[in-house]
N, C-alpha and C positions, 0 to 999 in steps of 0.2 A: 504494500500500500504506500502511496506517496505521502509526502510530508503534510500537504494540505488536508488529506483525509485523517491522518494521525491527529493533527491539531483540532479538527472538527470533533473527532471522537472524544478527545480530552475535554473540550468545552461541554459536550453532552454529559460526560462523566461528572464534571464539576457541578452541573445543574442537578444531576441525580443525587450527588452527595448532599446538596442543600435540601432536597426532598427528604433525606434521612436525618435532617437537623444537624448537619455538619457543614460549617462554613469554612472552606479551606482558606488559609492565609497564603499558602503556596502549594502548587503542584509542580513537582520536578520530574521531568522526563529524563530517563537515563537508559543505558543499554544501546542496543543496535538502532533503535528508532531515533535516538538523539544524535547518533553519528551518521545517520542515513545509510547504514550498512545492513539494514534488515532484509530478511528473505521473505518470501510469500507466507511462510508458516510462523513468522516471528510474532511474539506478543508485544504489547506496549507496557514497558516497565515504568512504574510511577512511585514516587513518594508523596504522600498527602500529609501536609503539615497543618495542624489545626489545634487551637486551644480547646476545641470541643472534645478532643480525645483525652483530656485531663480527667483522671478518675475512672477511666474505662479500661478494663483489663484486655488482655490479648484476644480472647475469644469474642468479646463484645465488639471489639474493633474489627475483627474478621467478619462478623455478622453484618456490620454496617457496610463495610467495603463490598462484601458479596452481594448485598441487596442493591447497591448502586451499580455494580457491574452487571447484574441481571437486568436492570432497567435499560442499560445501554446495549447489552448483548453483543459485546465486542471482546477481542482477546486482550484483556487487561490483566496485568499482574501488579497489584498495588500493596504498598506497605503504609500503615498509619503511624504517625509520630506526633508528639507534642512539640512545640517550638523548643522547649528545654531539651528534650531528647535529641532533636536535630543538632542543636548547638553543642551539646555534650559530645556527640559524635562517637559513642563507644560501641558501634556495631559495624560489621562489614558492609552492610547495605549503605550506611552513611558514607563510608570511605569510597565506595564505588559510585554512589549517586552524586557526590560533590562535583564530579566532572560533568554532570548533566546540565540541563538548562531549565530555568524557571519558565513554565509555559502557561501558568495560571496564577493570578494573584499579584 
């Protein structure tokens, strides 16, 4: 899929998150779609940063992301983080996603 399609899907995903009562501060695109080296079977790798994830556990975050992904029904792989978790940067995902691009927010 081309970059315009990827960005359109991310905008739709952002709206779907808001339907789930999550207001993203930032959505960061990383992986092959951010470097435009994706293949036809590639997914869209995203980090969603929102204060609305504060106090929500891992599985609750997964449920929220899954509901938003189902609304968009596109190949999205997303990780939910609070702004503090992103700034702390103590996960491999953060290390990898720091080279990505902010595409929402």
